[in-house]
C-alpha positions as CSV (number, residue, x, y, z in Angstrom):
1,M,0.0,0.0,0.0
2,P,2.9,2.5,0.4
3,E,3.2,2.7,-3.3
4,V,-0.4,3.9,-3.6
5,R,0.2,6.5,-1.0
6,Q,3.4,7.6,-2.7
7,R,1.6,7.7,-6.1
8,F,-1.3,9.7,-4.7
9,H,1.0,12.3,-3.1
10,E,3.1,12.6,-6.3
11,E,0.0,13.1,-8.4
12,L,-1.3,15.6,-5.8
13,R,1.9,17.7,-6.0
14,A,1.7,17.6,-9.8
15,V,-1.9,18.9,-9.6
16,E,-0.9,21.6,-7.2
17,G,1.8,22.7,-9.6
18,E,-0.8,22.9,-12.4
19,V,-3.2,24.9,-10.1
20,Q,-0.3,27.4,-9.5
21,Q,0.5,27.5,-13.2
22,T,-3.2,28.2,-14.0
23,G,-3.3,30.9,-11.4
24,A,-0.2,32.6,-12.7
25,Q,-1.5,32.5,-16.2
26,G,-4.8,34.0,-15.1
27,R,-3.0,36.8,-13.2
28,R,-0.8,37.6,-16.3
29,L,-4.0,37.6,-18.4
30,L,-5.8,39.9,-16.0
31,E,-2.8,42.3,-16.1
32,K,-2.8,42.4,-19.9
33,A,-6.6,42.8,-20.0
34,L,-6.5,45.8,-17.7
35,E,-3.8,47.4,-19.9
36,A,-5.9,46.8,-23.0
37,L,-9.0,48.1,-21.4
38,A,-7.3,51.2,-20.1
39,G,-5.8,51.8,-23.5
40,G,-9.1,51.3,-25.3
41,D,-7.5,48.6,-27.4
42,L,-10.5,46.5,-28.5
43,E,-8.4,44.0,-30.5
44,R,-6.3,43.2,-27.5
45,C,-9.4,43.0,-25.4
46,E,-10.8,40.3,-27.8
47,A,-7.4,38.4,-27.5
48,M,-7.8,38.5,-23.7
49,I,-11.3,36.9,-24.0
50,K,-9.7,34.1,-26.0
51,G,-6.9,33.8,-23.4
52,D,-9.5,33.5,-20.7
53,D,-10.9,30.5,-22.6
54,E,-7.4,28.9,-22.4
55,V,-7.3,29.5,-18.6
56,D,-10.7,27.9,-18.3
57,A,-9.4,24.9,-20.3
58,L,-6.5,24.6,-17.9
59,Y,-8.9,24.7,-15.0
60,L,-11.0,22.0,-16.5
61,E,-7.9,19.8,-17.1
62,V,-6.9,20.3,-13.4
63,E,-10.4,19.3,-12.4
64,R,-10.2,16.2,-14.6
65,R,-6.9,15.2,-13.0
66,I,-8.3,15.7,-9.5
67,L,-11.2,13.4,-10.3
68,H,-8.7,10.8,-11.7
69,L,-6.6,11.2,-8.6
70,F,-9.6,10.4,-6.3
71,A,-10.4,7.4,-8.5
72,L,-7.0,5.8,-7.6
73,P,-7.3,2.5,-5.7
74,D,-7.5,3.1,-2.0
75,S,-7.5,6.8,-2.4
76,G,-10.5,7.1,-0.1
77,R,-8.4,7.0,3.0
78,L,-6.1,9.7,1.5
79,R,-8.8,12.1,0.4
80,P,-9.2,14.0,3.7
81,A,-5.5,15.1,3.4
82,A,-6.3,16.6,0.0
83,A,-9.7,18.0,0.8
84,D,-8.3,21.1,2.5
85,R,-6.6,22.2,-0.7
86,P,-9.3,24.2,-2.6
87,V,-8.9,25.3,-6.2
88,A,-9.7,29.0,-6.1
89,H,-10.4,29.6,-9.8
90,Q,-13.7,28.6,-11.4
91,P,-14.2,29.1,-15.1
92,A,-16.7,31.8,-16.2
93,S,-20.0,30.3,-17.3
94,G,-22.4,31.3,-20.0
95,P,-21.9,32.6,-23.5
96,R,-19.7,35.5,-24.3
97,G,-20.7,38.0,-26.8
């Protein structure tokens, strides 16, 4: 069973890294969007909307990996240790236009 625990924690660390990467990309995108908005650059604003879709896709991939992680054999006993690590970002919902 130690290998399951070790694999779980390795996967959990990898997911945490992806969450941090997603947050950093979201922060960079927000900074660029604010610059584009302040400058009245509609073309850049449109590019930022597309960039947001990319951040949302990263979030969904992280969510998929978390679900996979919890599906690992014997992960039920390990879930409480991971449950206190929330993912702060949630993708925007609804159509854009």
